[in-house]
Steps between C-alpha positions, in 0.01 A plus 500: 500500500774242443826627353551332164876471548514324836592138569324412824644210699461391859603272776331597824585854397440662159783591264430741216761507226496835320747729332566672834632177659829538309588131531348196673757262647406131470691288754666193345626313806190278535576359158653154539743577215581847635615421853718210616376547856132489400561203270676301772224567751223401260675186373559392862132552579567793736216713367446683829864612499466603136226742606773714663652554152170644383483718810851633440403586140211716621707656778769589245251690286357248253157627396412169331653159570571255219441136605632217284510128583630362167749230600539150358520336845192681633125456467463860384121506521491377858793722604341812352167431673662425835725806498225742392274367775779552755572862405127574487496476880789748532353855478842666463564288189154459352446876501688516165379348171643170379640420156447130427795398286514166319558346157229243578138601471376253764725667759378846399137394529558336838658826618211710370259292703689591820547873450326754719475834327609563143832363386697457179559192285855470365458409223320409179617527140417402144775237483245217483257687277196719532254238629699425815578871547133599482388213723752590773417870473129424545574300814723775640222748432255270677727485805530880494878523470732717294736329257859525380523432127839385375619600153504143369304348215498180298829603335677553831621786718495858372861615488477818293282810495283393207418160651422655840256744340345230280436253787384757756260657248352162409471399867334830590248465218404149608471594868305824457282421199442124529530426872372845602782516756530829691796673333604642840565142615746421220874511578738440211844351553688577176799283602798652678782299342868475583738745338881500474510130415755544224242411233428786263132414465455566874639855491162669445304299759481773765431782255228295330335439839505872579356593160241224522394632841457850359297364208278282722420782741416733212297262284343233725255689715516473882743202516798473733854377427712273720811283476769303683774760545779262604487333156680799349827429684537120488826536307662650811400246762753512784577871455239670719647846444431487127167318541362748751601790281345335192171442684487858621588652163254276318223581748570870458446480123219242519294707745549804278375288209185407694582176685255481793624206704764230505640201682801649676732392779521821701843393623632499143437865408683820586434871462524603135677828580759319711618263228867561422495725187727287281308185590168674431621614160609151401177344629283747312711444189389135527137562600444760228729324248697821441831342392598190307764421765269569796499141626877465483545829685259401777664157537837673518372727776327211682823302507675798652252564779511331836174396663532811716493710186859621536670550163812290453723443199424434135380159387840383377697673774561154648729430203751737665528275806780252550466165315398312816204730567406501132481119506279507809275762343460292183410191698247671725333678209519214249707703251707275273626764255827582680570193712779354284678837479477552875614148586789544258595823683483313831748241375766772491479550875366156598683254273352197680156450334371298797554803721288710262217247520521459876552874552310772312282261300374318808465831682262607224309172506476514880325836461268339245428218745424742782268708283323188370465356848352823634253527213668802341595310186291258301590171337532634141747763624701236685520281191628800303769551766590135461534552125761771566677272748517215248631727229774621733594148610509384137737786419722402793493127429818489284684696770372263770620196306839662444525592868418145606755359261773734615430483872306175515235696685237305689285807557220348294480204737400732784166577340186344640368254241130456440364233268163562334288265290149455367413141586459213257201523269450874546607768253399820682786713625412872500472512879820299544686730262388804697615342826836420338542860390411635845742265675778572248453869577599416856830341396383140518637270231202350319502173310172461312440152361201619298175309461395134513789406729506154657574438866818316401632802304414737787677284758809438286537871421449599863786271595719612211484872581468449875177700501410692814128502417277321249183665364221311324233660283183377330169625370278201419354278774701187405807706591387492863540123507833523316628743766416242767699247298801733467494570875489126575788429262706783651444341841610158372809656338604651833488863386503756777432838339159670554231457236289791370159439343325747268253525214140588431344173618718466808388612845615505860238237578614258230863561592424433867283194449665332200856621435653592836447150652704357210817702567648567843753775424266794463217558252371854454216618279580835334182684409654735241828638368500796737530261796778283356795716611365530853454121526842421352673749731343334803594152380861606446539674835674241716388669819131522406447210257393245763260743668351593162448137397366416843242776465410380150463141619282613788273691259486200267411265788210729590385493137518118498294476820247753374475317166451170679214644705333637189523158340302343781239776503436535124202291393516328164240288327563160351534507123162327473336770715669775300378350171144489632533875560644572154414809296205424274544681170176680400361440155647748255536512125822332390680724250653296221852623406576603143747213485638218710859388511820699531591843367859629501611865522858588405700821536223698669553876493620632838360843411156335504562345842632816662152630582412179685781519756400484867768720656428439870695169523790667315543750784468216753795328330706807587356508855307821436162445661193660348236453233556642152441783416435635850848391603629814325314708758658323798700748705764240580560295183312703236795680346714187471203303364447761229868498411502119487187501284656742253820295481299181452318660209834588341590129518160417349569744217830321441333156507247611241744686275784246507281188531705378795229259618264268314142433610335170405178335611274204438140446603272202475123469529352153534177317548476398863278361772527460874548164666501550876804716580655431160445672165519275195626658178384348172653493152171554318151649518341159555700471826575133439881535485660599830816703447600590857362509854578791731481436873389775736487527878203587721471717810461289813467765769160523668305784341222720630136443417430474126867554412625216275830315504631591154716325245591656165333199344168634631515777238470247215169329416453124529389492135606710206737781586838649412826584679798700382873496564784743439875537524681829433852633525661839451840381615659362184826695475498616863792280606724643229401859575555451874838338435596799285409743778690296758804488277489879519466476881150646476290303748246781513388461139539122517249484785287765333474302176402179681236682703358659184499166317296354787251787478473451124425127552204588722398772254503245215291259708253784568489608135457147369223426751318811379531387137374154597198644684403751234605334172646149495253341743275802495300442818542870593475666158369833628766546768644852525735526797784733590841359592425580864180294478688217330753499785210498748352202308162662430436257213319166490712188524835428663849388396655320800849357462642190669648636821205739557310439827212348301730242334815499714652178366757575229543162326181548296709739287643190331158424355458858375845487339416171327153612387622831355844375388629799695872445457477475121249782462646756742852399603402461868664209679355333812753409771491187712329696779252651253646849477499657155804631316522780397377623837287765327231245419147412610278199426156409621133434431207697356163452671218684321214457748375834640479320835867403503713683754838487670521330839748319722496123543668534839594204715401144410490158668661169410178369343532760223870422455417131448214587265722740304769233460239257370354752253846604371624141486806568718642346816366637830849605618538717187155651559602572859811678376309704242232600750718534810453880534123442523500228763361606837 
C-alpha cells in the first residue's frame, strides 16, 4: 500500500521524499543564472562540456538537479531539449530526477517531453490568474511530473505570513479539488526573501517563511516545501563567511519547521554547531527578528570579519588610523562622510595639496582600479569612489590655486589629458559619463565637451588643451557616420593623438571598416567602461603603444577582409524581386479607433509609470549583466544589483515626491492606406486629403521557401486602414537635476538619474501603447497582461521606432514631429542628426495588425537606395548618406 506522505520521483533510479530524508539537496549549478561556468559553456554552444557540470553536481551529492536555460541571447526551448537529451545518455547523471526550471511555459513543456522518469516542474503560480494555472497544472499532471508552486498571485509576490497562507491555500484547493492533482506531488515555495536589507518591512521575511512552512505542513495534507536558500543572504554578497553561516542557520531552522528540500550550493554552507557563537547570535537575531537593531548589529559584525572568518576591529576602528590611511579607506569604500575632515588633517602634514592628490588619494584610487579590473568591485561602487574623490579634490581646489599662485606650480600640466565628446546630432551621454568617471579615478584629466559636439569644436579643443587622447561617443546610427567625419577632419587637421570610439551602436567591425581607414594615428574601439583604463594605459605606454596599435590594426585588417568576403557571398534580391515576395496581409477586421487626430498628455504621474519599468537594461547601463529579477540571484553580481536597485528606487521616490522630472506625451491615430512600400496618412475619413507619406524599407536578402521579404508597409492594407504615431519624454527637468548633482560632485546620482529617466521613457511608451490598444484605439480591449508579459511583447501590434532594425532610417522622425507637433506638445527637440532632446525620449509608430511583427531590414542594394530617394523626394547622395550603414 502506497504511503500517503511520500513524494516519489525518479531518474533512472527512484527517489522517495519522506519525513525520514531530513533534507533533499537540489543542485543549482546547471541553472544558467546560477553558475558562470555553466552559462559560458551553454552560450558558447559547448553543451557536451556543460554535461560535466551536471556530473559534478551529482558527484557532490545533489539528489535532484535544477536545469534552467532562461537567457535573452539563447533559444531556451532548443537549449533545454538538447541538454536534457545529452544527459539522458549519461547514466551517472540521469540516475537522479530533474527539476525543469523556467519562467516560460514553452520551455517547461519542451523539457517535460524529454524527461525519462518523473521530474519536477519549477514552477507555476497564480500570477496570471486561475485559468492559466489550472491549464498548466493539467498538462503537468498529464506528463506525470511533480510541481513547484510559487506563492505568487495576481496581486504579486507573497511577502508576509498572511499572504503566503492565503495563496498556498487557494493554490492547493485548485490543484487538489479542481485539477485532481496528487497532493503528494505538490511542492510549495513560500518565497525565501532577502533579510538585513536595511528596510524595516523586510525584517520579518525569514520568520514569516518559517511560520508559513509550519502552517503549510500542518494544514495542507501531504505537500512538500522547498525554496532557494541563497536568497536569504543576498545583502552580504562578497562576504562568504557571513553568507555561509546565514545559509546554515536558516537551513537549521527551516528543516525544523518542515522544509523538505531546497536549491542549495553545497559549497556555501557550513556546520551549524561550528558557527562562531557571536556571529550565530547576530544572524539568528536577524532571521528570527529578535531585535530592532539586528540588521545593524549583523552589518557591524560583517564589516569586522575577514573572509577567513577571523574577527578584526570594530566598524569605525579605521577612524583611529592616520589621515592618509583614512583617506584611502574612504575612497576604496565609497564613504564621503569624513573625507573633508581627513583631507584637512592631511594638510597639516602635507601642505602641498598636489602631493595629497598624487599620494594617498591616488593610492586609494589605484586600489579601486585594481579591484575593478579584477572583477572584485562593480561599476556602481567605482562611481561612488569617484564621488568621494571629486569631493576631496573640490575641497582642495582653493589650496591648489593658492599653491600655484605662490609657487607658479606646473604640476597640473603633468596630467594626461583626455578629451571626450558625444558627436554632433547626438544627445546620449550616460556611457561617456561613466567612462569619464572611470578614467578620472585613474588620475587622468578629463575634459568633457558634452553632447552634440561638432568636429570643429572637438579639433579646436584638442589642440587647445594638447589632448593626449580623444574619445568619441554616440548612440544613434547617424552618429556612426559623424564619427567617420570627425576622424577624417582630425586627419586633415594633422592631429596625432589616438582616437577612442564607444557607444551602443558602435562595434569593432564598424570601427575597422569605416572609421580606422579615415585616421592614421590609432583608432581603438572600446567595448565598455571597464576596458577604458586598460586601453588608455596601453596607448600611453611609450614602450608598448606601437605594438598595441599594430596588434589592433592587424585585428582590424582581418575584420575588413572577413567583411569583404561576406559581402561577396551574401545573396541579395533586386528590389523588384523582393517586392514580388512581399508579405501578403491576410484579411482581418479593421478596428476603427474611437477618434482620429492627435491627443496630448501632460504631466503624467511617475507613480503610475513605475510599475511599467523594464529593469534589465538599467542594470546593463551599469555593466551588471543579468535579467531582472533573476539578476539578484547571481552569485557574482547579485548583491550589487540588489543594492543598486534599492538605491534607484530611492531616487524614484524622490522624483515622484519632489516632481523633479516632467513626463509629457502625444499620440496620433490617422486614416491610412498602403502604397507600395509607403504608407499614406490622410486628414479625413474619406481619404481624399493626403497629410503625409511615410517611407519604409524592405528586406532584400534571399529568404527561405515561403518566407516573405517584409516591409513595415506590408502591415497596412491597400484600402481603408489606420496607423498610429507617438512621441514621449520623461526627461524634462533632467538636465537641471543632473547639473545640480554635478555641482555637488556627485556623478553617481547624476548618472543614476539619467539612467532612471531613460527607463521611465520606455515605461511611458509601454504604458501609452497599452492604453492605445485597450482604450483609445481599442483593438485589444480584453487584454490582461502582466508587466513581464508586456516587456516580452505578448500583445497584438507593434510600436517600432525610427532606428529600430525594421525601420533603421532616422530622418522619418521629422515627419512624425511635424504630424504630431511634437516640440510644442511635449517639449522634445529633434537635432540635425535626428536625435531627440531630452535624451529620455522615444517616438515611433503604432501598427495594429495582429500579423505585424518586429524584424530586421538588414543589408540593401543601390536599387533600393535610388528608389528610396525618389519616394522621399531627396537627392541620391543624401539617401546614400542616410542609408550608408545598410549598404552591403
